[in-house]
ROPA-570813 format. One line per 2 residues: number of its first residue (from 1); their letters; for each residue x, y, z of C-alpha. Coordinates in pm, 1 decimal, padded with zeros to 6 digits. Last residue first. Layout:
BEGIN
NUM> A> X:Y:Z  ...
//
This chain:
BEGIN
435> PA> 06752.7:-02476.2:-03658.7  06546.6:-02183.0:-03799.5
433> RR> 06683.9:-02055.7:-04124.7  06886.6:-01735.6:-04126.9
431> PT> 06790.0:-01497.3:-04402.6  07052.0:-01477.4:-04676.0
429> LR> 07368.6:-01277.2:-04719.9  07600.4:-01365.0:-05008.2
427> SR> 07969.6:-01431.5:-05056.5  08176.4:-01456.9:-05374.1
425> PE> 08517.5:-01385.9:-05238.1  08668.7:-01039.3:-05285.9
423> CE> 09028.5:-01065.9:-05179.2  09269.1:-00921.7:-04927.3
421> AI> 09427.7:-01226.3:-04774.2  09537.9:-01292.2:-04419.8
419> VR> 09349.3:-01013.7:-04240.9  09433.3:-01027.1:-03870.7
417> GA> 09146.6:-00982.6:-03628.1  09065.5:-00760.7:-03332.7
415> PP> 08724.4:-00828.3:-03185.5  08458.9:-00568.3:-03264.4
413> GQ> 08413.3:-00293.2:-03007.8  08158.0:-00327.4:-02735.1
411> AE> 07807.0:-00191.9:-02704.7  07655.1:-00218.9:-02361.0
409> GS> 07424.3:-00509.3:-02284.5  07143.4:-00644.6:-02495.2
407> AH> 06767.7:-00606.8:-02479.7  06469.5:-00830.2:-02549.1
405> HY> 06138.7:-00647.6:-02575.0  05822.5:-00761.8:-02396.4
403> PS> 05491.0:-00643.9:-02541.0  05262.0:-00386.4:-02365.7
401> CR> 05434.9:-00053.8:-02428.4  05329.9:00229.1:-02202.2
399> VR> 05686.1:00293.3:-02077.5  05926.9:-00003.0:-02056.2
397> TP> 06255.1:-00006.7:-01867.4  06527.8:-00213.2:-02029.6
395> PT> 06549.0:-00593.6:-02003.8  06881.3:-00726.0:-01873.7
393> RP> 07123.7:-00934.5:-02081.8  07408.4:-01115.2:-01916.0
391> PR> 07759.0:-01006.1:-02025.2  07899.3:-01177.9:-02340.2
389> GR> 08152.3:-01455.4:-02271.9  08028.5:-01699.9:-02529.9
387> PS> 07874.2:-01549.0:-02836.5  07502.3:-01468.9:-02843.2
385> GG> 07218.3:-01704.1:-02927.3  07066.4:-01831.4:-03253.9
383> PS> 07194.0:-02180.0:-03187.3  07349.7:-02184.3:-02842.7
381> LR> 07699.5:-02065.0:-02751.9  07805.1:-02181.3:-02412.0
379> GN> 07757.2:-01979.6:-02096.6  07703.7:-02271.2:-01859.5
377> FA> 07336.3:-02176.7:-01817.2  07287.7:-02191.7:-02193.9
375> DR> 07466.8:-02525.8:-02209.8  07226.1:-02668.0:-01952.8
373> LR> 06928.8:-02546.8:-02155.8  07081.6:-02702.4:-02466.8
371> SF> 07116.0:-03031.0:-02285.4  06760.7:-03007.1:-02152.8
369> FG> 06618.7:-02952.0:-02499.8  06812.3:-03231.4:-02665.8
367> HQ> 07155.3:-03199.8:-02821.6  07201.9:-03260.9:-03189.2
365> GP> 07391.8:-03571.8:-03282.7  07688.0:-03714.5:-03101.9
363> QF> 08025.1:-03703.7:-03275.9  08200.9:-03899.9:-03549.8
361> KG> 08509.4:-03781.2:-03729.7  08610.2:-03895.7:-04076.5
359> PP> 08874.6:-04152.9:-04173.8  09012.7:-03940.3:-04456.2
357> SE> 09144.7:-04135.0:-04757.4  09344.9:-03884.7:-04963.2
355> EG> 09363.4:-03654.7:-04661.7  09733.7:-03660.9:-04596.4
353> RL> 09757.0:-03284.7:-04602.7  09998.1:-03275.1:-04901.4
351> KA> 09796.4:-03543.6:-05080.9  09472.3:-03356.1:-05018.5
349> LE> 09630.1:-03040.4:-05158.1  09746.6:-03228.6:-05468.2
347> RL> 09397.2:-03365.7:-05510.0  09252.6:-03015.5:-05476.9
345> LK> 09486.8:-02879.0:-05742.7  09401.9:-03158.4:-05984.9
343> EQ> 09027.1:-03105.6:-05932.5  09070.4:-02735.8:-06006.2
341> EP> 09261.6:-02812.4:-06328.0  09008.2:-03070.2:-06442.0
339> DL> 08704.7:-02842.4:-06389.6  08517.1:-02875.0:-06063.8
337> KA> 08140.7:-02902.1:-05998.3  07962.8:-02902.9:-05659.3
335> PT> 08181.1:-02647.0:-05486.5  08150.3:-02657.1:-05105.9
333> EV> 07980.3:-02354.6:-04949.1  08078.3:-02260.8:-04596.1
331> TV> 07786.3:-02115.6:-04396.2  07860.0:-01839.2:-04146.7
329> HI> 07594.0:-01707.4:-03908.3  07617.7:-01328.8:-03872.3
327> IL> 07479.3:-01179.6:-03548.0  07405.0:-00806.5:-03567.1
325> DG> 07388.7:-00671.8:-03214.4  07140.3:-00474.2:-03005.4
323> RG> 07152.3:-00103.6:-02952.6  07237.8:00144.9:-02683.6
321> NG> 07031.8:00371.3:-02463.1  06680.7:00313.1:-02336.6
319> NL> 06310.6:00372.4:-02406.3  06312.8:00090.9:-02664.4
317> HK> 06663.4:-00037.3:-02724.1  06786.5:00043.9:-03074.9
315> VG> 06791.4:-00247.1:-03317.3  07116.5:-00414.2:-03420.8
313> QG> 07455.0:-00272.6:-03519.4  07592.6:-00226.4:-03167.1
311> YL> 07826.8:-00524.4:-03179.0  07886.8:-00702.5:-03506.7
309> PI> 07897.8:-01066.4:-03401.9  08046.9:-01339.8:-03621.1
307> VQ> 07894.4:-01683.8:-03579.8  08031.3:-02027.6:-03660.7
305> GS> 07803.0:-02277.4:-03831.3  08037.8:-02364.4:-04118.8
303> QT> 08394.5:-02341.3:-04005.1  08636.5:-02051.9:-04029.8
301> GP> 08989.1:-02179.6:-04081.1  09142.5:-01844.2:-04160.0
299> RI> 08943.1:-01555.3:-04006.1  08668.9:-01391.8:-04208.0
297> DV> 08688.8:-01021.9:-04127.0  08366.9:-00827.9:-04188.0
295> ES> 08351.4:-00484.3:-04353.1  08019.0:-00303.6:-04320.4
293> PG> 07778.0:-00171.6:-04584.5  07492.3:00051.6:-04460.7
291> DL> 07360.7:00136.8:-04115.3  07085.8:-00127.9:-04122.5
289> SE> 07351.1:-00379.5:-04228.9  07482.9:-00514.7:-04559.9
287> VS> 07800.0:-00721.0:-04577.8  08138.8:-00651.9:-04730.9
285> VT> 08392.2:-00932.7:-04716.4  08745.4:-00952.3:-04582.3
283> AG> 08912.1:-01287.5:-04626.6  09046.7:-01596.6:-04457.8
281> LA> 09247.1:-01876.4:-04616.7  09025.3:-02174.3:-04533.9
279> AA> 08688.2:-01996.9:-04526.0  08776.5:-01801.1:-04840.0
277> VM> 08872.8:-02127.2:-05014.1  08540.7:-02295.0:-04922.4
275> PI> 08333.7:-02013.7:-05061.3  08126.2:-01791.9:-04829.2
273> TL> 07755.8:-01794.0:-04732.9  07658.1:-01535.0:-04472.1
271> TC> 07337.8:-01609.3:-04277.7  07142.9:-01338.7:-04092.8
269> HL> 07041.8:-01251.6:-03736.8  06941.5:-00915.8:-03586.5
267> DD> 06938.1:-00851.1:-03212.3  06687.1:-00625.7:-03030.6
265> GQ> 06448.0:-00911.7:-02956.6  06509.5:-01171.5:-03224.5
263> RE> 06485.5:-01008.2:-03566.6  06557.3:-01199.4:-03885.4
261> FI> 06756.4:-01006.5:-04140.5  06784.0:-01059.6:-04515.1
259> AH> 06455.2:-00991.5:-04699.4  06288.7:-00831.2:-04399.9
257> PR> 05937.7:-00927.4:-04283.4  05703.1:-00631.9:-04218.2
255> QA> 05658.8:-00523.2:-03857.7  05297.9:-00472.2:-03744.3
253> VE> 05269.8:-00204.8:-03475.9  04937.3:-00155.3:-03298.6
251> LF> 04865.2:00215.6:-03252.5  04628.9:00303.0:-02968.0
249> LD> 04413.1:00617.4:-02964.5  04275.8:00735.2:-02631.0
247> GP> 03930.5:00859.4:-02536.1  03798.8:01210.1:-02582.5
245> PG> 03642.0:01419.0:-02304.1  03264.6:01466.9:-02324.9
243> GG> 03094.5:01683.0:-02588.9  02752.6:01542.3:-02498.7
241> PG> 02858.6:01197.4:-02609.8  03236.0:01133.6:-02591.5
239> VE> 03499.5:01259.1:-02835.0  03671.6:00968.8:-03010.1
237> GE> 04041.2:00894.9:-02959.2  04343.2:01128.1:-02960.8
235> GA> 04329.5:01214.4:-02588.4  04630.0:01002.6:-02492.8
233> LQ> 04821.5:00846.4:-02780.8  04917.2:00496.8:-02662.6
231> IH> 05164.2:00288.8:-02864.0  05098.4:-00086.7:-02866.0
229> TG> 05385.4:-00315.6:-02969.8  05275.2:-00630.9:-03153.5
227> DE> 05567.9:-00651.6:-03396.5  05854.7:-00444.0:-03264.8
225> VG> 05927.8:-00097.1:-03133.5  06291.2:00003.6:-03081.8
223> AP> 06283.9:00365.1:-03196.4  05974.1:00565.3:-03108.8
221> IR> 05703.1:00618.5:-03373.4  05608.8:00985.3:-03394.2
219> VK> 05249.8:01040.6:-03506.0  05109.8:01325.1:-03715.4
217> IT> 04729.6:01342.2:-03718.2  04487.4:01371.4:-04008.3
215> RR> 04111.9:01410.4:-03960.6  03795.8:01248.0:-04088.7
213> TR> 03455.3:01337.6:-03943.0  03169.4:01198.4:-03738.3
211> VR> 02961.6:01441.1:-03531.3  02930.0:01516.4:-03159.8
209> GD> 02681.9:01668.5:-02912.0  02438.6:01377.3:-02937.1
207> GD> 02130.3:01602.1:-02969.4  02057.1:01522.5:-03332.8
205> CE> 02418.0:01606.8:-03433.1  02337.8:01856.2:-03710.4
203> PC> 01978.0:01954.7:-03627.9  02061.9:02021.1:-03260.8
201> PR> 01776.7:01902.3:-03042.5  01495.0:02147.4:-02963.4
199> PL> 01342.0:02126.2:-02613.8  01632.7:01914.5:-02485.9
197> VT> 01542.4:01773.8:-02146.5  01716.1:01811.1:-01811.6
195> GY> 01756.6:01598.5:-01499.5  01980.0:01354.0:-01688.8
193> GG> 01808.9:01037.7:-01561.2  01640.6:00949.5:-01889.8
191> CA> 01457.6:01282.4:-01901.1  01096.9:01159.0:-01894.7
189> PC> 01153.6:00810.8:-01754.9  01325.9:00947.9:-01442.9
187> PQ> 01582.1:00701.4:-01322.0  01468.3:00478.3:-01031.4
185> TT> 01443.3:00514.8:-00655.3  01273.2:00282.8:-00407.6
183> MV> 01137.3:00394.7:-00071.1  01037.1:00118.3:00167.3
181> QG> 00773.6:00153.7:00439.8  00816.7:-00158.8:00645.8
179> LF> 01061.2:-00436.0:00568.1  00779.2:-00678.7:00487.1
177> SR> 00663.0:-00424.3:00233.8  00482.2:-00093.0:00221.2
175> RV> 00554.1:00138.7:-00065.7  00724.1:00474.1:-00118.2
173> QS> 00817.9:00567.6:-00474.6  01105.7:00790.0:-00574.6
171> IE> 01185.5:00956.0:-00907.4  01525.3:01021.5:-01054.9
169> GR> 01711.8:01281.3:-01261.8  01690.5:01536.0:-00981.2
167> GG> 01597.8:01822.2:-01216.8  01239.4:01857.0:-01094.1
165> CV> 01167.5:01489.6:-01155.2  00867.3:01532.3:-01386.1
163> EC> 00922.9:01890.6:-01496.2  01272.2:01823.1:-01632.6
161> TV> 01488.2:02134.5:-01618.1  01559.3:02293.7:-01953.8
159> PH> 01851.4:02235.3:-02190.8  01947.4:02543.4:-02395.2
157> TG> 01818.4:02715.7:-02705.2  01957.2:02984.8:-02938.6
155> PA> 02121.1:02738.0:-03176.2  01961.5:02392.2:-03150.5
153> TG> 02051.7:02180.6:-02849.8  02307.5:01902.4:-02804.8
151> EG> 02543.4:02095.0:-02577.9  02856.7:01966.0:-02756.5
149> SC> 02952.5:02297.5:-02918.5  02599.1:02327.2:-03066.0
147> TP> 02691.4:02386.1:-03431.0  03054.0:02272.4:-03432.4
145> CV> 02962.2:01927.3:-03294.2  03260.0:01801.2:-03093.7
143> VA> 03458.4:01536.4:-03280.6  03398.9:01168.9:-03362.0
141> TD> 03658.3:00965.9:-03554.3  03765.6:00845.6:-03896.0
139> VT> 04145.9:00844.0:-03899.4  04407.2:00965.9:-04145.9
137> LE> 04757.6:00896.3:-04022.2  05072.8:01098.7:-04087.7
135> RT> 05384.9:00903.8:-03993.6  05713.5:00987.8:-03823.6
133> AG> 05974.8:00715.8:-03782.9  06185.1:00527.8:-03531.8
131> FA> 06535.5:00383.4:-03567.4  06481.9:00007.4:-03537.9
129> CE> 06109.8:-00010.3:-03613.8  06151.8:00217.2:-03914.4
127> AL> 06449.5:00010.5:-04034.1  06248.3:-00311.2:-04002.8
125> DL> 05966.5:-00168.4:-04211.6  05644.2:-00054.7:-04047.7
123> EI> 05276.4:-00148.4:-04078.1  05019.2:00040.2:-03867.3
121> RI> 04709.7:-00115.1:-03707.4  04472.6:00141.6:-03555.9
119> TA> 04298.5:00104.7:-03218.4  04027.7:00336.6:-03081.2
117> NR> 03925.4:00424.6:-02725.0  03569.9:00532.7:-02656.6
115> GR> 03464.0:00878.7:-02550.3  03416.0:00998.8:-02195.3
113> RA> 03066.7:01112.1:-02101.1  02892.9:01451.3:-02116.3
111> RS> 02519.1:01414.0:-02056.9  02579.1:01415.0:-01683.3
109> RP> 02355.8:01198.1:-01471.1  02112.7:01351.9:-01227.2
107> GR> 02135.5:01273.2:-00856.1  02195.3:00978.6:-00629.5
105> SA> 02195.4:00713.8:-00906.0  01983.9:00482.7:-00697.5
103> GS> 02083.8:00121.8:-00646.5  02423.3:-00035.7:-00629.6
101> TA> 02636.9:00277.5:-00658.2  02646.5:00361.0:-00286.6
99> GF> 02799.3:00032.5:-00186.3  02682.1:-00328.2:-00215.3
97> FA> 02571.7:-00431.9:00134.3  02503.7:-00104.8:00318.6
95> DM> 02413.4:00060.8:-00007.8  02137.3:-00194.9:-00062.9
93> ID> 01986.0:-00122.7:00280.0  02015.5:00252.4:00220.3
91> SF> 01836.6:00207.6:-00113.1  01546.9:00038.9:00067.8
89> PF> 01481.2:00358.4:00260.1  01366.7:00291.2:00619.5
87> GP> 01012.6:00433.0:00640.8  00934.0:00283.1:00976.6
85> GF> 01231.7:00140.7:01163.7  01424.5:-00163.0:01047.8
83> GG> 01414.9:-00471.8:01275.6  01468.1:-00723.9:00998.5
81> AG> 01128.7:-00882.2:01049.9  00952.8:-00563.5:00965.5
79> AG> 00889.1:-00237.3:01140.1  00616.4:-00051.0:00952.2
77> AG> 00397.9:00010.5:01256.1  00670.5:00051.7:01520.6
75> AP> 00509.1:00370.4:01651.6  00183.8:00434.9:01471.4
73> AF> 00216.7:00615.8:01133.8  00151.2:00989.6:01150.5
71> PD> 00508.2:01090.6:01057.0  00496.5:00856.9:00756.1
69> AG> 00852.1:00756.5:00663.4  00991.8:00751.8:00310.2
67> LD> 01294.6:00979.0:00341.6  01088.6:01270.4:00209.2
65> YM> 00839.1:01210.1:00494.8  01111.5:01232.2:00759.0
63> QR> 01242.7:01551.0:00601.4  00890.5:01694.2:00598.4
61> KD> 00837.4:01602.3:00962.7  01157.1:01778.2:01063.8
59> PD> 01095.5:02087.6:00847.2  00732.6:02129.0:00966.8
57> SL> 00521.9:02296.7:00697.1  00512.5:01978.7:00488.6
55> VE> 00375.3:01757.5:00765.8  00108.6:01989.5:00906.6
53> YA> 00013.9:02095.4:00555.5  -00049.1:01733.2:00454.8
51> QT> -00259.9:01672.6:00766.2  -00464.2:01980.8:00688.0
49> IE> -00494.3:01869.2:00327.0  -00626.4:01528.6:00442.7
47> KF> -00868.6:01673.6:00698.6  -01016.3:01900.5:00433.6
45> RD> -01056.5:01596.0:00207.6  -01259.9:01424.6:00474.4
43> QT> -01474.0:01738.1:00517.8  -01536.3:01752.3:00144.1
41> EP> -01658.4:01394.6:00149.6  -01892.4:01477.0:00437.0
39> DP> -02045.3:01782.1:00251.9  -02057.8:02081.3:00487.1
37> NV> -01886.9:02312.3:00234.9  -01831.6:02669.0:00353.6
35> DP> -01832.8:02613.5:00729.0  -01668.8:02273.1:00675.1
33> HL> -01366.0:02440.4:00501.4  -01299.4:02290.7:00155.2
31> ER> -01273.6:02598.5:-00067.1  -01111.7:02835.6:00182.3
29> AL> -00882.5:02555.7:00296.5  -00768.6:02485.5:-00062.2
27> RR> -00645.0:02841.5:-00112.0  -00491.2:02853.0:00233.6
25> YA> -00302.3:02526.7:00173.4  -00161.0:02637.9:-00163.1
23> RK> -00046.8:02969.4:-00017.2  00125.6:02795.5:00274.6
21> IE> 00303.9:02545.2:00047.3  00430.6:02827.6:-00175.8
19> DP> 00558.1:03017.9:00126.4  00735.7:02711.1:00268.3
17> GA> 00923.3:02640.9:-00058.1  00829.6:02385.1:-00323.8
15> DR> 01094.5:02122.0:-00409.0  00844.9:01836.5:-00418.0
13> RV> 00612.1:02034.0:-00640.7  00279.5:02166.3:-00520.4
11> GL> -00082.6:02058.7:-00565.7  -00166.0:02040.4:-00193.7
9> LS> -00285.2:01679.4:-00213.3  -00013.6:01600.0:-00470.8
7> YY> 00257.8:01709.4:-00231.4  00105.8:01506.0:00049.3
5> DT> 00135.1:01178.8:-00147.2  -00028.8:00928.3:00085.6
3> VA> 00188.5:00621.4:00143.7  00145.8:00336.1:-00103.8
1> M> 00000.0:00000.0:00000.0
//
């Protein structure tokens, strides 16, 4: 059973002042006084408005009534099984268990809300990932409506206070239940909980306060990013409804495959194929790197599978100093066809070295996973790893970048080597194949 609505009996709003309530009561009292209207029904109504005026004219009783309690209810009459007093607001019970945001909104909602985040995928070359780049991106996004400046109303008009809820954005209902007189609160159906209504919505944005458009932004890509890195651009996302603050724009980096280099963390790996004679005698060959051509010393007796590190010629460390290394994996190429003169020379060399009938050397096959893990802990060279004796690698500090980036230690100078023969062997760089 609902509690009597005293405001409706006097014909005033819930936020009416004492003077307005007094005037409304006097007007109705002159019409319904028993001396003027002796009708029994009129007398009952006169008693109701008198009771309503007694409650609404007293600040304490009015506050009690606004909280859902009936000041004229008998003592303990609405107390339920839970021991709550009369008129105990149901929202206070919910707040006690679930917090203040569980039930009523506690006031009007703002039309301005934060915009959504947006994600754009951007493709970069290896050099752009290594050294950074600047790109201009064209994005489709939402911006503040230029006609209403985010207010949502037509020019010359403004939002007006909702007449149903009086600007509170919510309406309350008092009902009797097993808990007593319970007041429940729900968003106002007339204004949607905003407390205001738009008399004339903006013709351009239809009251949303924002419009769709296309704009161009300049983005600086930091050096050291890799495939899967997310770069956050604060405040570059969509503007929220009602001209609210914009969200963030995230750039997802997609690194294109390189024709020669394979990236592993901040190190670059490639395969250098050299002739058999150059591996035996040694040579100086020119190889390509991200910084341009570099001279590499092939020491005499280089075997297939050995690695040559070029320190500090890899990818820059993200948000740090220094660079990774360029790891060159050497492959010795054995000639498949020989002319008679070449075959004669090789046979003479085999005779001089006593290798006309070589016995061959046998060794265990490839190590298993645990053996390679043990070798890594012992500091040995692992396939695709770094040379023995390098300092341990520590990850650099990351700022707003979600993926993990491998880092290397400080740059060191290349090892000193003696050039045996100055020649130009036929060598070539190829991508390193996975072992």
